[in-house]
Chimera marker file (.cmm) of the C-alpha trace (Angstrom):
<marker_set name="trace">
<marker id="1" x="4.546" y="16.125" z="24.867" r="1" g="1" b="0" radius="0.5"/>
<marker id="2" x="3.754" y="16.255" z="21.230" r="1" g="1" b="0" radius="0.5"/>
<marker id="3" x="4.106" y="13.127" z="19.290" r="1" g="1" b="0" radius="0.5"/>
<marker id="4" x="4.821" y="13.160" z="15.437" r="1" g="1" b="0" radius="0.5"/>
<marker id="5" x="2.808" y="10.988" z="13.235" r="1" g="1" b="0" radius="0.5"/>
<marker id="6" x="5.957" y="8.517" z="12.819" r="1" g="1" b="0" radius="0.5"/>
<marker id="7" x="6.636" y="8.654" z="16.756" r="1" g="1" b="0" radius="0.5"/>
<marker id="8" x="2.764" y="7.248" z="17.628" r="1" g="1" b="0" radius="0.5"/>
<marker id="9" x="2.791" y="4.006" z="15.367" r="1" g="1" b="0" radius="0.5"/>
<marker id="10" x="5.681" y="1.625" z="16.603" r="1" g="1" b="0" radius="0.5"/>
<marker id="11" x="5.223" y="-1.195" z="14.988" r="1" g="1" b="0" radius="0.5"/>
<marker id="12" x="2.584" y="-3.502" z="13.156" r="1" g="1" b="0" radius="0.5"/>
<marker id="13" x="1.629" y="-6.688" z="15.139" r="1" g="1" b="0" radius="0.5"/>
<marker id="14" x="2.184" y="-9.566" z="12.729" r="1" g="1" b="0" radius="0.5"/>
<marker id="15" x="0.434" y="-12.685" z="13.995" r="1" g="1" b="0" radius="0.5"/>
<marker id="16" x="-2.198" y="-15.382" z="12.842" r="1" g="1" b="0" radius="0.5"/>
<marker id="17" x="-4.994" y="-13.480" z="14.468" r="1" g="1" b="0" radius="0.5"/>
<marker id="18" x="-3.865" y="-9.885" z="13.109" r="1" g="1" b="0" radius="0.5"/>
<marker id="19" x="-3.561" y="-11.526" z="9.945" r="1" g="1" b="0" radius="0.5"/>
<marker id="20" x="-7.098" y="-13.053" z="9.943" r="1" g="1" b="0" radius="0.5"/>
<marker id="21" x="-8.156" y="-9.365" z="10.962" r="1" g="1" b="0" radius="0.5"/>
<marker id="22" x="-6.716" y="-8.043" z="8.118" r="1" g="1" b="0" radius="0.5"/>
<marker id="23" x="-8.958" y="-9.665" z="5.748" r="1" g="1" b="0" radius="0.5"/>
<marker id="24" x="-12.044" y="-7.386" z="7.516" r="1" g="1" b="0" radius="0.5"/>
<marker id="25" x="-10.027" y="-4.026" z="7.181" r="1" g="1" b="0" radius="0.5"/>
<marker id="26" x="-8.766" y="-4.400" z="10.864" r="1" g="1" b="0" radius="0.5"/>
<marker id="27" x="-4.963" y="-3.728" z="11.604" r="1" g="1" b="0" radius="0.5"/>
<marker id="28" x="-2.659" y="-3.995" z="15.029" r="1" g="1" b="0" radius="0.5"/>
<marker id="29" x="-0.459" y="-1.700" z="16.214" r="1" g="1" b="0" radius="0.5"/>
<marker id="30" x="2.003" y="-1.200" z="18.778" r="1" g="1" b="0" radius="0.5"/>
<marker id="31" x="1.612" y="2.111" z="19.744" r="1" g="1" b="0" radius="0.5"/>
<marker id="32" x="3.447" y="5.108" z="21.893" r="1" g="1" b="0" radius="0.5"/>
<marker id="33" x="2.430" y="4.790" z="25.595" r="1" g="1" b="0" radius="0.5"/>
<marker id="34" x="1.048" y="8.144" z="25.785" r="1" g="1" b="0" radius="0.5"/>
<marker id="35" x="-0.822" y="8.100" z="22.420" r="1" g="1" b="0" radius="0.5"/>
<marker id="36" x="-4.759" y="8.716" z="22.379" r="1" g="1" b="0" radius="0.5"/>
<marker id="37" x="-6.968" y="7.481" z="19.695" r="1" g="1" b="0" radius="0.5"/>
<marker id="38" x="-7.320" y="10.666" z="17.898" r="1" g="1" b="0" radius="0.5"/>
<marker id="39" x="-3.555" y="10.690" z="17.746" r="1" g="1" b="0" radius="0.5"/>
<marker id="40" x="-3.341" y="7.048" z="16.143" r="1" g="1" b="0" radius="0.5"/>
<marker id="41" x="-6.104" y="7.790" z="14.099" r="1" g="1" b="0" radius="0.5"/>
<marker id="42" x="-4.417" y="10.801" z="12.705" r="1" g="1" b="0" radius="0.5"/>
<marker id="43" x="-0.933" y="8.933" z="12.380" r="1" g="1" b="0" radius="0.5"/>
<marker id="44" x="-2.548" y="6.082" z="10.207" r="1" g="1" b="0" radius="0.5"/>
<marker id="45" x="-4.416" y="8.406" z="7.887" r="1" g="1" b="0" radius="0.5"/>
<marker id="46" x="-1.348" y="10.611" z="7.665" r="1" g="1" b="0" radius="0.5"/>
<marker id="47" x="1.212" y="7.836" z="7.040" r="1" g="1" b="0" radius="0.5"/>
<marker id="48" x="-1.063" y="5.301" z="4.685" r="1" g="1" b="0" radius="0.5"/>
<marker id="49" x="-3.416" y="7.583" z="3.278" r="1" g="1" b="0" radius="0.5"/>
<marker id="50" x="-6.480" y="5.770" z="4.368" r="1" g="1" b="0" radius="0.5"/>
<marker id="51" x="-9.634" y="6.659" z="5.939" r="1" g="1" b="0" radius="0.5"/>
<marker id="52" x="-9.939" y="5.285" z="9.552" r="1" g="1" b="0" radius="0.5"/>
<marker id="53" x="-13.223" y="4.158" z="10.894" r="1" g="1" b="0" radius="0.5"/>
<marker id="54" x="-12.477" y="3.240" z="14.370" r="1" g="1" b="0" radius="0.5"/>
<marker id="55" x="-9.912" y="2.652" z="16.734" r="1" g="1" b="0" radius="0.5"/>
<marker id="56" x="-9.844" y="0.595" z="19.966" r="1" g="1" b="0" radius="0.5"/>
<marker id="57" x="-6.708" y="0.573" z="22.402" r="1" g="1" b="0" radius="0.5"/>
<marker id="58" x="-5.752" y="-1.743" z="25.370" r="1" g="1" b="0" radius="0.5"/>
<marker id="59" x="-2.579" y="-2.063" z="27.566" r="1" g="1" b="0" radius="0.5"/>
<marker id="60" x="-1.129" y="-5.224" z="27.557" r="1" g="1" b="0" radius="0.5"/>
<marker id="61" x="0.824" y="-6.335" z="30.850" r="1" g="1" b="0" radius="0.5"/>
<marker id="62" x="4.369" y="-7.670" z="30.462" r="1" g="1" b="0" radius="0.5"/>
<marker id="63" x="4.826" y="-11.538" z="30.857" r="1" g="1" b="0" radius="0.5"/>
<marker id="64" x="6.833" y="-12.654" z="33.542" r="1" g="1" b="0" radius="0.5"/>
<marker id="65" x="10.268" y="-14.168" z="32.062" r="1" g="1" b="0" radius="0.5"/>
<marker id="66" x="12.706" y="-16.247" z="34.040" r="1" g="1" b="0" radius="0.5"/>
<marker id="67" x="16.855" y="-16.618" z="33.388" r="1" g="1" b="0" radius="0.5"/>
<marker id="68" x="18.257" y="-19.062" z="35.469" r="1" g="1" b="0" radius="0.5"/>
<marker id="69" x="17.104" y="-18.279" z="39.184" r="1" g="1" b="0" radius="0.5"/>
<marker id="70" x="16.322" y="-14.397" z="38.379" r="1" g="1" b="0" radius="0.5"/>
<marker id="71" x="12.325" y="-13.998" z="37.694" r="1" g="1" b="0" radius="0.5"/>
<marker id="72" x="11.885" y="-10.627" z="35.817" r="1" g="1" b="0" radius="0.5"/>
<marker id="73" x="9.285" y="-9.399" z="33.813" r="1" g="1" b="0" radius="0.5"/>
<marker id="74" x="9.009" y="-7.766" z="30.451" r="1" g="1" b="0" radius="0.5"/>
<marker id="75" x="7.750" y="-4.109" z="29.601" r="1" g="1" b="0" radius="0.5"/>
<marker id="76" x="3.920" y="-3.039" z="29.960" r="1" g="1" b="0" radius="0.5"/>
<marker id="77" x="2.920" y="-1.823" z="26.371" r="1" g="1" b="0" radius="0.5"/>
<marker id="78" x="0.142" y="-0.360" z="24.535" r="1" g="1" b="0" radius="0.5"/>
<marker id="79" x="-2.084" y="-1.793" z="21.487" r="1" g="1" b="0" radius="0.5"/>
<marker id="80" x="-4.395" y="-0.282" z="19.260" r="1" g="1" b="0" radius="0.5"/>
<marker id="81" x="-6.968" y="-2.034" z="16.527" r="1" g="1" b="0" radius="0.5"/>
<marker id="82" x="-7.619" y="0.371" z="13.765" r="1" g="1" b="0" radius="0.5"/>
<marker id="83" x="-10.411" y="-0.370" z="11.481" r="1" g="1" b="0" radius="0.5"/>
<marker id="84" x="-10.368" y="0.911" z="7.951" r="1" g="1" b="0" radius="0.5"/>
<marker id="85" x="-13.326" y="2.481" z="6.102" r="1" g="1" b="0" radius="0.5"/>
<marker id="86" x="-14.894" y="0.191" z="3.142" r="1" g="1" b="0" radius="0.5"/>
<marker id="87" x="-12.591" y="-2.206" z="1.327" r="1" g="1" b="0" radius="0.5"/>
<marker id="88" x="-9.245" y="-0.289" z="2.254" r="1" g="1" b="0" radius="0.5"/>
<marker id="89" x="-6.233" y="-2.419" z="2.718" r="1" g="1" b="0" radius="0.5"/>
<marker id="90" x="-2.776" y="-1.665" z="4.323" r="1" g="1" b="0" radius="0.5"/>
<marker id="91" x="-0.020" y="-3.371" z="1.809" r="1" g="1" b="0" radius="0.5"/>
<marker id="92" x="2.434" y="-4.147" z="4.446" r="1" g="1" b="0" radius="0.5"/>
<marker id="93" x="0.296" y="-7.272" z="5.212" r="1" g="1" b="0" radius="0.5"/>
<marker id="94" x="0.194" y="-8.440" z="1.510" r="1" g="1" b="0" radius="0.5"/>
<marker id="95" x="3.895" y="-8.794" z="1.338" r="1" g="1" b="0" radius="0.5"/>
<marker id="96" x="3.922" y="-11.287" z="3.867" r="1" g="1" b="0" radius="0.5"/>
<link id1="1" id2="2" r="1" g="1" b="0" radius="0.2"/>
<link id1="2" id2="3" r="1" g="1" b="0" radius="0.2"/>
<link id1="3" id2="4" r="1" g="1" b="0" radius="0.2"/>
<link id1="4" id2="5" r="1" g="1" b="0" radius="0.2"/>
<link id1="5" id2="6" r="1" g="1" b="0" radius="0.2"/>
<link id1="6" id2="7" r="1" g="1" b="0" radius="0.2"/>
<link id1="7" id2="8" r="1" g="1" b="0" radius="0.2"/>
<link id1="8" id2="9" r="1" g="1" b="0" radius="0.2"/>
<link id1="9" id2="10" r="1" g="1" b="0" radius="0.2"/>
<link id1="10" id2="11" r="1" g="1" b="0" radius="0.2"/>
<link id1="11" id2="12" r="1" g="1" b="0" radius="0.2"/>
<link id1="12" id2="13" r="1" g="1" b="0" radius="0.2"/>
<link id1="13" id2="14" r="1" g="1" b="0" radius="0.2"/>
<link id1="14" id2="15" r="1" g="1" b="0" radius="0.2"/>
<link id1="15" id2="16" r="1" g="1" b="0" radius="0.2"/>
<link id1="16" id2="17" r="1" g="1" b="0" radius="0.2"/>
<link id1="17" id2="18" r="1" g="1" b="0" radius="0.2"/>
<link id1="18" id2="19" r="1" g="1" b="0" radius="0.2"/>
<link id1="19" id2="20" r="1" g="1" b="0" radius="0.2"/>
<link id1="20" id2="21" r="1" g="1" b="0" radius="0.2"/>
<link id1="21" id2="22" r="1" g="1" b="0" radius="0.2"/>
<link id1="22" id2="23" r="1" g="1" b="0" radius="0.2"/>
<link id1="23" id2="24" r="1" g="1" b="0" radius="0.2"/>
<link id1="24" id2="25" r="1" g="1" b="0" radius="0.2"/>
<link id1="25" id2="26" r="1" g="1" b="0" radius="0.2"/>
<link id1="26" id2="27" r="1" g="1" b="0" radius="0.2"/>
<link id1="27" id2="28" r="1" g="1" b="0" radius="0.2"/>
<link id1="28" id2="29" r="1" g="1" b="0" radius="0.2"/>
<link id1="29" id2="30" r="1" g="1" b="0" radius="0.2"/>
<link id1="30" id2="31" r="1" g="1" b="0" radius="0.2"/>
<link id1="31" id2="32" r="1" g="1" b="0" radius="0.2"/>
<link id1="32" id2="33" r="1" g="1" b="0" radius="0.2"/>
<link id1="33" id2="34" r="1" g="1" b="0" radius="0.2"/>
<link id1="34" id2="35" r="1" g="1" b="0" radius="0.2"/>
<link id1="35" id2="36" r="1" g="1" b="0" radius="0.2"/>
<link id1="36" id2="37" r="1" g="1" b="0" radius="0.2"/>
<link id1="37" id2="38" r="1" g="1" b="0" radius="0.2"/>
<link id1="38" id2="39" r="1" g="1" b="0" radius="0.2"/>
<link id1="39" id2="40" r="1" g="1" b="0" radius="0.2"/>
<link id1="40" id2="41" r="1" g="1" b="0" radius="0.2"/>
<link id1="41" id2="42" r="1" g="1" b="0" radius="0.2"/>
<link id1="42" id2="43" r="1" g="1" b="0" radius="0.2"/>
<link id1="43" id2="44" r="1" g="1" b="0" radius="0.2"/>
<link id1="44" id2="45" r="1" g="1" b="0" radius="0.2"/>
<link id1="45" id2="46" r="1" g="1" b="0" radius="0.2"/>
<link id1="46" id2="47" r="1" g="1" b="0" radius="0.2"/>
<link id1="47" id2="48" r="1" g="1" b="0" radius="0.2"/>
<link id1="48" id2="49" r="1" g="1" b="0" radius="0.2"/>
<link id1="49" id2="50" r="1" g="1" b="0" radius="0.2"/>
<link id1="50" id2="51" r="1" g="1" b="0" radius="0.2"/>
<link id1="51" id2="52" r="1" g="1" b="0" radius="0.2"/>
<link id1="52" id2="53" r="1" g="1" b="0" radius="0.2"/>
<link id1="53" id2="54" r="1" g="1" b="0" radius="0.2"/>
<link id1="54" id2="55" r="1" g="1" b="0" radius="0.2"/>
<link id1="55" id2="56" r="1" g="1" b="0" radius="0.2"/>
<link id1="56" id2="57" r="1" g="1" b="0" radius="0.2"/>
<link id1="57" id2="58" r="1" g="1" b="0" radius="0.2"/>
<link id1="58" id2="59" r="1" g="1" b="0" radius="0.2"/>
<link id1="59" id2="60" r="1" g="1" b="0" radius="0.2"/>
<link id1="60" id2="61" r="1" g="1" b="0" radius="0.2"/>
<link id1="61" id2="62" r="1" g="1" b="0" radius="0.2"/>
<link id1="62" id2="63" r="1" g="1" b="0" radius="0.2"/>
<link id1="63" id2="64" r="1" g="1" b="0" radius="0.2"/>
<link id1="64" id2="65" r="1" g="1" b="0" radius="0.2"/>
<link id1="65" id2="66" r="1" g="1" b="0" radius="0.2"/>
<link id1="66" id2="67" r="1" g="1" b="0" radius="0.2"/>
<link id1="67" id2="68" r="1" g="1" b="0" radius="0.2"/>
<link id1="68" id2="69" r="1" g="1" b="0" radius="0.2"/>
<link id1="69" id2="70" r="1" g="1" b="0" radius="0.2"/>
<link id1="70" id2="71" r="1" g="1" b="0" radius="0.2"/>
<link id1="71" id2="72" r="1" g="1" b="0" radius="0.2"/>
<link id1="72" id2="73" r="1" g="1" b="0" radius="0.2"/>
<link id1="73" id2="74" r="1" g="1" b="0" radius="0.2"/>
<link id1="74" id2="75" r="1" g="1" b="0" radius="0.2"/>
<link id1="75" id2="76" r="1" g="1" b="0" radius="0.2"/>
<link id1="76" id2="77" r="1" g="1" b="0" radius="0.2"/>
<link id1="77" id2="78" r="1" g="1" b="0" radius="0.2"/>
<link id1="78" id2="79" r="1" g="1" b="0" radius="0.2"/>
<link id1="79" id2="80" r="1" g="1" b="0" radius="0.2"/>
<link id1="80" id2="81" r="1" g="1" b="0" radius="0.2"/>
<link id1="81" id2="82" r="1" g="1" b="0" radius="0.2"/>
<link id1="82" id2="83" r="1" g="1" b="0" radius="0.2"/>
<link id1="83" id2="84" r="1" g="1" b="0" radius="0.2"/>
<link id1="84" id2="85" r="1" g="1" b="0" radius="0.2"/>
<link id1="85" id2="86" r="1" g="1" b="0" radius="0.2"/>
<link id1="86" id2="87" r="1" g="1" b="0" radius="0.2"/>
<link id1="87" id2="88" r="1" g="1" b="0" radius="0.2"/>
<link id1="88" id2="89" r="1" g="1" b="0" radius="0.2"/>
<link id1="89" id2="90" r="1" g="1" b="0" radius="0.2"/>
<link id1="90" id2="91" r="1" g="1" b="0" radius="0.2"/>
<link id1="91" id2="92" r="1" g="1" b="0" radius="0.2"/>
<link id1="92" id2="93" r="1" g="1" b="0" radius="0.2"/>
<link id1="93" id2="94" r="1" g="1" b="0" radius="0.2"/>
<link id1="94" id2="95" r="1" g="1" b="0" radius="0.2"/>
<link id1="95" id2="96" r="1" g="1" b="0" radius="0.2"/>
</marker_set>
């Protein structure tokens, strides 16, 4: 399956930890489950026009959730941590 650039990156992950890492040029994204490191790198460089130094990826297991007597699970998902070269910054974290 061929993924387009806008299909690879699903959403930025906004949390205290990701906000602290943004000061060091690291940004976290929720990515498509079949995306590779090179696809994530190409997507960030195409969408944001910034040079990517490295990409680290990991799977996040879904959490257990309970509604009344029923116990279920949220979906597993994939996360990418993108490190930009030099002093490059992504402006969507600056507007928060």
